[in-house]
Each structure stands twice: as structure tokens, then as C-alpha cells.
N, C-alpha and C positions, 0 to 999 in steps of 0.2 A: 735787373737780378743782380745781387751783391756779388762781388769777386769771389768771396769764400763759398757761395753757394754754387757758383760756376764750377769752381775746382771740384766741389764736392759731387756734383752731378758726373764730372768728367771721370773722376774715381769710380763711382759708383757703376757708370756705363762699361768702363774698361773692365772692373772686376767682374760683372756680370756676363760680359761678352766671353771673358776667359774661362769662367766656370761651365757656361753651358755650351761652349765649344769643345771642352775636352770631355765633360761629363754631363751630357745633357739631362740625365736623370738620376743625379748625384744623390739626392735624398729620397731615393725609392728603394727601399728595403723591405718589400713585402714579405710577411710570414705566412705559410699556409698550413697551419696545424689542423689536425683532423678534429671533427666534432665529438665533443664529449658531453658529460653532464653539464647542464646549466645550472644556474643558482636556483634552489629551491625553497629558500628561507623566507621570513616573514619581510615584506615591504612596509617599511615606515614612513610616515608622513610627518616629520619633525616639525615642531613650533618654530616659528621664526621670530626674530625680533620685529619692532615696528621700525620700518626703515624710516632714515633722515628724510627721504623725499616721498615718504607714503606709499612706497611699493608694497607689492602683495606678498603672500607667503611663499616660502621656499620648500620644495619637496627634497626629501633625503634621498640618498642612493639606495641600492638594494644590499640587504643582508648576504652573507655568504654562507652556504652549506654545500657540500659536493666536491668530490674529487680532492680529498684530503689526504695528507700522510699521516698516519698514526705516530705518535711520539714514541720514542724509546724510552727505558728507564733511566732516571736521573744518574749522573756518574757519582762515585763515592767522594765524599768531602775531601778536599785538600789532594786529589788526584787529578792533573792537567789532563784536558780533554786531548785525545790524539787528533791529528789532522784528518778531516774527512776527505774521501776521495770526491772529485767533481762529478755531480749529477747531471742528468739531462733536465733542463729547465721544466721541460713538459711533463716530468714525474713528480715534481715537487708541490703542485697544487697550490692553492691559493688560501692558506691559514690551516690551522690544526684544531678541531673542535675538541673540548674537555671531555674527558670520558664521564664525569659527572659534575655537579656543582654543590659542593657542601655550602651551607649558609654560615660562612665564616665571617668573624669580625676582621679579618685582615684581606687586602687585595691580593690577587694573584699576580706574578710577576709579568704575565704577558697580557694582562687585561682581560683574561677570560672569566666568564661569570659575573662580570660587572653588571651586564645586563642580564637578568636571570631568564626573560623570555627569549632571548637572542644571546646566548652564551659566548659565541665567537666574535661578536661585535666588538671593533676596537682593537683586535690581536693583531700581531705582527704577520707580514706577508699577505696581508688582506688588501684589496683595492681601496685607493681614495674615492670620495664621491666628489660630485660638481653640483653647480648652480645652474650651469647651461651645458646643453649637449656638446660633444666633442666636435672639433672642426679639423679633422684629418683631411690631407690631400685627396685621398682616395674613399674618403668616407668610414674607413675601417681602422687604419694604424699607420699610415704614411704620414712623415710630417707636414705640416700645414703649409699650403701654397697660396698665392694671391688668387683673388676670385677670378682672374683671368685665366687662371692655370699655370701662369709663370712663376718662377722663383720667387720669393721673397727677398729683399736686400739682404745682403751679406750680415750676419749678426755682428761680425768684426766691425764691419763699417758702421753699423748702427751704434755701437759702442763708442768709436772715435769721434763720431758726430755729435751724438746725444750726450755723452758722458764723460766730458774731459775733466782734468784735475784742477780744481781750484781750491786753495786752502781756506775754507770759511769754517770758523767754529760755530757750534751752536752756542748762543748767549746764556742759555739758561741750564741745560742738562749736562751731566758728566759722561765720561767714557763708560762708566758702569752702566748707564741705561742701555747703550748699545750691546755691551757685552752680555747683560742678562737677558736681552732678547735673544741672543745666540743660545743660551742656556734653555730657554721657553722653547724655540723652534726644535732644537735637538731632542728636547725631550718628548715631542709630539709627532716628528716624523722624520724618515731617512729614505730618499729614493732607493728602491731595491736594485742592486746591481753595482752600487757604488759605496765607497765608503766617505765621500764628501771631504776627505782629508788629505788625500795623497793621490799622486797619479795612477790612472786606472791600469789594471794589467793588460787590458786589451788595447792594442795599439792599433789606430785607425789611420795613422800617417807613418810614412818611412822615417827610419831613425834621423834623417836630416830635414825633417819636416816637410817632405814633398807628398802630393797627393799620390794615393796607391791606384794602380789600375782597377778598375771596377770588379774584375774576376779575383783580385786578391784582398778585397776588402772584408775583414770579419764581420760575421752576423753582429747586428745592433750597432754597428758604426753609423754614426751622422757628423762626418768630421766638419770642423768650423773652418770653411775657406778663408784665406787671408786676401785682401785686396792687393792688386799688384804693387801699389805704391804705399803699403804700410809704412808709416813714419818709424817704426821700430824694427819690425821683423824682416822687412826688405834688405835692412842692413846684412843680415845673415842668409839672406835667399830663402827664408821659410815661407811656405805657402799653405800650411794647414797646422791646425791645432787639434789635439785628440778631443774627441767627445764620444761617449757610448751612451746608447739609449736606454732609458729606464725599463727594467722587465715589466711586463704587463700580464694581465689574466689571460691574454689571447695567447702569449708565449709559452703560458703553462698550461693551455687547453682547458681552462675552467670555463669557457663560453663557447657558443657556437662560433663557427668561423665566419659567418656573416654579421657578427655583432660587434660593434665599436669597441675597441680595445680601452682598457681602463689600467693606468699605472698601479703598482703595487708599492707599499711602504714596509720597509725592513723592520720597524720597531712599532710597538703598540701606540694607540691613538691618545692616550689619556696623559693628563699632566701630573704624574706621579713619580717624578725622580727616578725613572727606568735608566737614566743617564748615570746614576749612582748604582741602582740595585740590580741592573740588568733587565732584560726583557724575556728571559727564559729562566727556568729552574736551573739549567746547566751553567748559565753565564753567572747567576746569583751565587752558586756554589763555589765559582773560582775566586770571587771578590770577598767571601765571608772568611772570618777567622774561626767561627764556631767555638767561641769561648767568650763569655761576658757579653754576649750580643754584639761584638764588634765587627767592623770590616776589617779587612787584612790591609797592613800598612807594613812599610819599610822603614826602619829606624836609621837614620843618617844625620850626624851634627846635631843631635838632640832635637830632631824634628821628625814628624810622621810624613811620610810620602806614599803615595799609592804604590801597590806592589808591581814589579818589573814585568812587562808584556813577555809573554812566551815567545814572541816572533818580533823582538826589538828591531832587526835589521829590516824586516819586511813593512812594518808600520811607521817606523820613524825614518828620518834622515840623519841617523847618528854618524859620527865621523870617528867613533873608537868603540869598541866593546863595552868600555865602561860608562859611557854616557846613558843619563836616564832615558827610559823610554816606558810609560805608564800603561797599566791595564786598570780599566774601570768597566762600569756598566755600560758603556758606550764605545764604539770604535773610533769615535772621533775626538776622544779626550786629548789627544797630543796636537790638535791642528794647528793652534796659536797659543802665545804665551798666556794672554789675559782669559782665553776660555780656560786654561788648564789651571789657572789660578782660582777660578770660581768653582771648577770640578773639585779641587783638593779642598776648598773652604766647605762645600756640602759633604764630602767624605768625613773630614775632621768634625764637622758638627754632629754628624751621625755618632761618632764615637765619643764625642762630648757628651750627648744624651745618654748613650748606653752607659758610660761610666757613672753617670748621676742616678739613673735608675737602678743600676746593679747595686748601689749603696744605700738607696732607698728602701729596696726590695730585695735582699740577700737571699730570699726563698725563691725567686723567679729563676727559670732555667734560662739556658741560651737562646732558645727560640723565642720565648715570651719578651725577653729584654729586648732581643734584635725587632721583633714586629713592633713592639711598643714604641721604641725609638723611631722606628721606620715611619709609623703614624705621625709622630710629632714632627719629623724632619719634612714629610711630604706636607703636612698642613701648613707649616711655615712658609715653604716653598710656594704653596697655593696663595697664601695670603699676600706675600710680598708680590707675586706675579699679578694679582688681580687688584690689590689695594694700593699698592705702590708703584708699580711699573705701568700697568695697562692705563690707567687714567691719564698718564702723561702721552701716550701714544694714540688713544682713541678718544681722549677727553672725558673730563668727569661727569659733565652734564649728559652726554651721550651714553656713558656706562650706567649712569643711574636710570635714565629714561628706558633704556631696553633691558633693565633688570639683570645686569652684568654684575653690578655691585649693588650693596645695600646699606643704608644707613640705618644699623641696628645693632643693638647689645644681645640678641637673642639668636636663636638658630634661624635660618632661612628655610629649610626643608623644601627646595623647588625642584628636587629630582623628578624627572619625567621619564619613564622607560619608553616612551614613544619618540623622544628626541634622539636622533642620531648623532653620537659623538665623533663618528669617522671625520678624518681630516679632509677638508675641501682641497681639492687639488689647485684651485685658484687662489687659495690662501697660502699653502706651502710653496707653491712654484711660480708665484707672481707678486700677491700683496705684501707678504711678508718680507720678500727679497728685495722689495723696495729700500729697506732699512740697511741694506749693504752700503748707502751712502753715508751713514754714520761712523764707518770705519775710519780710523786715523792710520796714517803710514809710520807713525814714529810713536813709541810707547815711552813715557816718561818715568824715570826712577826718582822717586819722591821721599825725601827725609821725613822725619817725625815733625820737624818744623815747617814743613809744607814747602820746602824749596827743592827744584829739581837740579840736579847735578850732572845728568845725563839722559840719554835715551837709547832704545833699542829700536834698530830699523826691522820693521815687520817681516819682510820677506827673507830677512837673514834667520829666522827662528820659526818659520813653518815646520811642525813636525820635529821640532828639536827642543823639548821641554828642559834640557841639562841646564839652560840658563837660569831656571828657577832655583836651583840648588846652589848657584854660584853667589858667595858672600851674603848680603842681606837683599838680594834681588826679590825674594818673594815678597817680603814685607813692602818694599819699596814700590813694586807693582800693585799690591794691594791698595796702598795709598794711592797711587797713580790712577787707579780706577775711579775713585771718589774725588780726585782733585783736577785731573786733566779733563778739558772738555772734549764731547764728542764732536765730530763733523756735523755741519748742519744737515738737516733732513731736505734735501734737494737732488738736483740731477747730477750734481759734481762728485765725482769718486776718485779717492787717491790712487795714484798710479801704482802704489804697491799691489793693488789688487785688480788693476786693469792692464798693466804691463808686466809685472814681476810675480804673479801669483804661482806658489810652489815651484819657484824657479831652481832651487836646490843646487846653489852654486853657479848657475848659468847666468849669462847675462840678461837673459829676457825669460820670463815664465808665461804663464796663461792669462787669460782675461776674464775675470769673474762676470762681467757684465755681459759680455758676448755670449758666455755660457749661459747666464741667465735667459737671454733671448733665444738662444738655442733650445733651452730646455722648455720654454714656453711653446714651441713649434714641436718639439719631440712629444709632448704631451697633448698636442692637438687642443689647446685651449681656445675657446671662442674670441672673437675679436674683441678689442677694446671698445668699439661702437656697440657690440652687443651688450656688453657689460654696463656701459653707460646708460643705455635703454633699462636694462634689467633692474639697476639700482636708482633709476627715476629721474635721470638727465634725458633731454631730448636727444633723440638720435640724430647723428650728423650726416648730412646728405652731400655735404662738400666738405673740404678740409676746413673752411672757415666757421664750419658748424662747431669745430672744438673750441672757438674763441670765447665760449662762456667759462671755461676752466683753464685753458692753456693759452699761454703768451703768443702774441703775434710771431715773435722770433721762433719759438718753438713749432708752432704751426707750418710756418715756412720750411723748417727743417724736415717735418715730417712730410709735406708734400713733394720734397726733392728726393725722399727715400723711397717713398711707398707710391704704388700707382693709384690707389684709391684709399679714402678714408675709411672703407670697410677692411682693408688690408693691416691696419695699424694693429701690432701684437699689444695685447693687454699689459704685459710687463712694461712696455715702452709708454704706451698713452696714459696709463694710470700713474706712472711716475713723474710725469709733467705737469699734472693738475695742481693748482693752487691749493693750499690746505684749507680745510675747514677750521675756522677759528677755534682755539682750543684744543687742537690736535696736532699730529705731525704727519698728516696724510691728506690726500685730496679726496673728495666724495665717493669716487669708485672704490678705491682700496679701503676706504673707510667702512664702507658697506660690506666689504668681503670680511675684513678683520672683525667687525661687529658681530656678523653672523657666526664666524668661527668661535670665537670666545663666549657667545652665549651658549651654543651647542657643547663646548667642552665642559662648561660648569653644570649645565642643566642635564646632561647626559652622563654624568658621573656619579653613580650611587654612592660612592664613598667620598664625594667631595666635602671638605672640612666643614662647611657650614650644614651639613645634614645631621639631624640628631640620629642617635643609635648606630647608623651605619658608618660615621665618620670615625666612631671608637673614642670620641670626646665627650665629657659632659660640659654643661654651659660654663662652669669655672674654668675649665681648662680652654674651652674655645675662646673665652674673653683673654685668657693668657696668651694664647697664640697671637690674638691681635695686638699684642705690644711688640711682636717682633719687628725686625728692620733689617734692610740689606747692610746697613752700617754695623748693627750689633752682631751680624753674622762674621763681617770682617773682623771685628775687634775680638771676638771670643775665639776665632780659629787662625789667627796669625799669632807671631811669637812676639815681636817688639812693637806692634801697634797699640798705641796706648790713648788715641784720640781719635774721633771721627766727627763729622757734621751729623745732625739726626737725620737729614733727609739725604741719603748717599747718592741717589739719581740726580740731585740738583746741585748745582756748583756752590762751593763756599761763598757766603756773604753776610753782611750784617744780620739778615733774618735766618740765616742757616750756618751759624758759626761752628768752627770745631770745638768739641767739647770733650772733656775726659771721657773714655769708654764707660766708666761706672756711672755715669749721669745719664747714660742711654737707657730708656725702657728694657726691661729683661723678662723673658718668661721664667717665671717661678715653677721649677720642676717638682718642688714639693707637693704640689697638687696631685701628682702621680703617685704619691705614697698609697700603697694597697692596704686597704683597710679591711681586708676579708678574712682576718683571724688565720693568716699564714698559708692560706689556699691560693696558688698561682692562678692567674688569668688564663682563661680558655686558650689553648694552641690552636695555631691555624688549622682549618680543616674540621674542627669541632662544631658541630651545629649549635647555633646560638640557642634553640628552644631548649637544648638538653640542658643548660646551665643556667637559662632564665635572664641572660643579659638583657638589660634594659638601659643601658647607657650610662646609668648614674651607680651602678650597683658596688663598685669595688672601690670607689675613690671617695676621700674625704671632702667636704664641702668648705 
């Protein structure tokens, strides 16, 4: 046995002994809600893609009707919402069904009525679905245990051993490829009970980072216990990192008490720019200007910025009352500088489109301009996500084979109401989190000549967006997105997220990879071995059974950490697989990612390539297909004059920087209303009343 492995085993054994000696059942926080209504909605059996290994079809989760809270009246435009009193989670239900479903040409903000047979499908506060059954320690809700009944290895120890810091650059792709992935994942899910943007209000550790006595642990706590010889945190004698469990349908008493819990997501499940427009009517009203179809902005130094958050000191790590802290459709908008740059780009793009539409169609009212601009903005986002971003991550051939993208100049019209668009727990909380490895710890400030004269340390600017408004930083960071390489897709992670996450001026912070492993167990995801088998790989009966896709070195590490190959967490095992050629992930995560993005497009009635319901005619659709991430950056920065055509790829001889005006652009004149001065139908007006057929109002 190698010396490093001996040390690892020693640390592991000491840490395990420490934890089980003081808190023998530290991860057991059982909930005992009373039995109430269970789901009585339709059960769908969504179509599945043809798996890479020839696996079978996948069953979808149940739809939810029952024990819902009626929504109140919307707030008056421009009037901030008053803080709401804290409610007992058991009274909140698992989603709010719409009162009715008008046959509108526009999406709802919360995703309701997208599926007319099951109107609540994909709405906020509804459960994730799964590919495989839950693997809870007690079969119901407690975090996962080893098959022996023992504790799994400490998640922090797994992070230290499996995910060290090694500065390896991706040879092909830019930082924007990583960052747009965060835009996509925030658009599709957010675990309920956390903002995923700043430290949680519930404290599961003492102020000095010590374990609390069992009697003092708040409900929903599942703290990350640190090994005794943690190389960083032992310097401060810290033994505990905060971790709060995700709220489930069991917590809200939406299922019988003997049924396995499913976590809830706080946002709608569709790829619909809810991060810009909000997931509820109430949030949408807060971000809209209600004039000219525009979103609210604040003007400073000749530039447009998102409006100020009403709770700046609560959601941002501001150091003075004057510092910027933004309000957007998503609570995580301020999380890190490059995420905020893209959120602002998408906000400005909506207003750019709205301004153009209002000039083309001066007879349109605010609502019509707003909704039509929203259609265009969402369509561009979906095109970039599916045709520019996704082939990099899951492969062009894989995407074409599994009908995720199409080589066509026509509509695709592949919507299927029996396909469940609900986000897979395994996707949002394991497979997609693999790409945390792409994060870089230092953000380059890049000039128009593509020289870097400085950089920002990532951990200095978590939840502090003021840096974007200093000097020319916004444009320099925007150029940096398309110039700086992302980190390689591998097991190595910058210490900025494994040692200093959300450190807020402290010497050390939290550990994102330990959180990922802990979240895997919190959600009771089935084991890596289970998903290997599900996705077509042979089931491993010994650790050496993993050698078909995992290196000998990493298999040895797994064997020192885990008692059995049956215990390896999906988050961990999947992250160590060799990549499928032409993709950025191994076969198990690729299987999950492919399934999710198949469902996301095919289960979305309003997807941009569907005729009629997309709100686009064929000429407009083909204009949308001209958009690109580089064009968005050009159009919505102030002094960015040039970009390479393929912004997710590094600058090269085959992808040179060119003037912005040389990049293809969407011709918005195709949205000129030719209906003799009559406005388009407003949201909520049934289509059959106006005879809308997809080509009625627009010139060819």
C-alpha cells in the first residue's frame, strides 16, 4: 500500500471513530408527519432516448395534485411585496394548481398549463423525479448509509482525497461554456430551502464551528463533519460545516408517512429564462417596468443595471450601504461575478428586443411588447443552450441520435404531452454538478486587444456584484468569459470552491464538493453501481469492477474510502469515469444528462422549434437560429467591439476575433405586425377567439 493511502486510511479511521463516538446517529433526523392526501394525478410514462449502451426505457415520476395552497391575488405593479411571516412547512403543500388554463400564446411564469392534461406539471415547489428508487438510510427519509448500516465516509474527507486542486486548463473551451451551464441549471432547478447563493439562515454548527449536542440541532440539519486532521480547518479547530437538508414532500405532508420522501424544487422545471422573468406572477411584477414592454433597470454611469434588491444586506455581502446588490427573477443572481454578467446580458437583451419591437409596432401595448420580446429572448436562450452549448457537453452525435437536436431548417414539432419534463434528481444533484470542475479560481480582466492586465479572486467577490460597476470591469469580464479557458472537465477543483466558498472575509470558507457529496446522501440517491447498471455498464461486484471506466489510482482511492463498491456515491463514482469521446463526461453521467435534456425539450409545449405554440413563424424561427452567445455579449456590452464567432470555444485560427457587426444577427424586422394596426392577442386570450395559426400577423 502506498504511503499516501496509508495516511488516508488513518485519517479516515480517526475521523470515523470521532464522529461515531460522540454522535452515533448524527445523520438520523427522522420526520414524523401525519398522513394526509397523496397524489391523485395522472402518472406518465415518458418516452426515453435510445441509451448509448442500449438500455431500456425510463419511467417518469408521478404528477402532483393534492394538498395545495391557493395563490393569493397578485400585487399591484410597482408596489414591493411585504415580507411574509414564516409558515409551517407542513401547511405549504407541494405546488399550486392553476384555477384554469386559458389557451394562451404565452407561457405562464410558473410553468403551469404548459401541459394541458396535467397543468401543474413542472411548476415550483413540486418534487423532482428519479430514474431509480430512493436509497435512504431508513428507506423513508434519513440520509444514505453504507450497506452494512455504518456511516459512509465523511464527505469532506472524500473531497480532500478525490478532488484536489490542480490547475489544468481545458484545451478547447472557454470560461463561458462553464458559466452558461450555470445559467441553464439555475433556470431549471433550485433545491427548496436554500438560496444556493449565501450561507443558510439555519445554523447546524456552533458559531466557532463545533458540533452541536443532538438535543440542540435544528430540524433539517445534516452537518458536514470535518476530519480531525483537516489540512485547512484544523488550524482554526473547526470541526463542522453548515449543511441544511432539502425540504421534501414528506416535510410538507403531501405523501403518506410510510412513503419515501422526494425533494422539492423551488423554481419551475422548464428552460424558460425564469431566472430573468421570475417563477411567479409576483416576482415578475417586481422586475417589470410596465412601460414599453421593458424590464426594470437602474441607470448609473450611462449603463443599465438590474434594480436594487429590497433586502441588500440580507442577500449580498455588501460592505457599505451604497454597494450594488441586484434584484432579478432568480434569487442567485448575485452569487458570483460571471454569473451576474450573464444575468445582466440577458436582462439587457430583453430590453434591446423590446425597444426594437416598440419602434416596429408603435400600436402594441406594454403587455404585448413584453410578451413578444420574452418569446424571442427565451427562443434565443433555448437555441444557444441546445445547439451551441449542449453538443459540447453531451456530444453532437449523441445529441442527434437521441433527437435532442435536429439538422433542419423547418419546425421540429416533437412535443409529446406524455413526456415528463420534471427535473431528474440525479441530473440536478449529481450529474450536472460534475461540471463544478470547470470553475476557475481567478477571473481575468481582458481588454479589447485581448490582453489580460489583471484578475479577480473568485472568493473575494461571492455575493458582491459591486465589482461589475467599477471602471470598465463589466466589459472586461464579458471579454474574459470568451477569452479565458475554463478548467478541464476532470476530478480536480479549484480551492476557491473547496476551501474558500462563501468565506465572506474569513480565512476559510465552505467546500462545494463536500456539499455535493452530502447533498447526494441527503437526497438518498441510488448508488453509483446502481446507475452504472441502469445506464448499460456491467454491475461491479468488486472495486476492480470499476476499472472499465475508472483509473486504477482512483479505484484504489475508492476502496480506501468505502466499505463496498455498493456504497460509492453516484456523485463520486460518476465524476471519475473516463469521458465518452466527443463529450465532457463519462458514460453514466452522459446517460443521465441525455435523458434530462431529451425530456426538457420534448416535454415543453412552448419549445422554440414547435410551430404555433412557440409563437414563431418559420422565417422567425430561422432568424432565431442565427443567434449566438458571442452576439449576445456584443449587443449588450458597452465597449465590446469584437468577439470570436463561437464564444464557447477558445480563440484560434479557425475561430478568430472578428468585429461584432460581422457576426450573424437576428433581424427583428420580421416581427413587424402586418395586421392593419390590430395588436396581437394578449396573454390569457384563447387562441381560437382570434384564429391564431402561427403565421397570421407577420410578414414573410
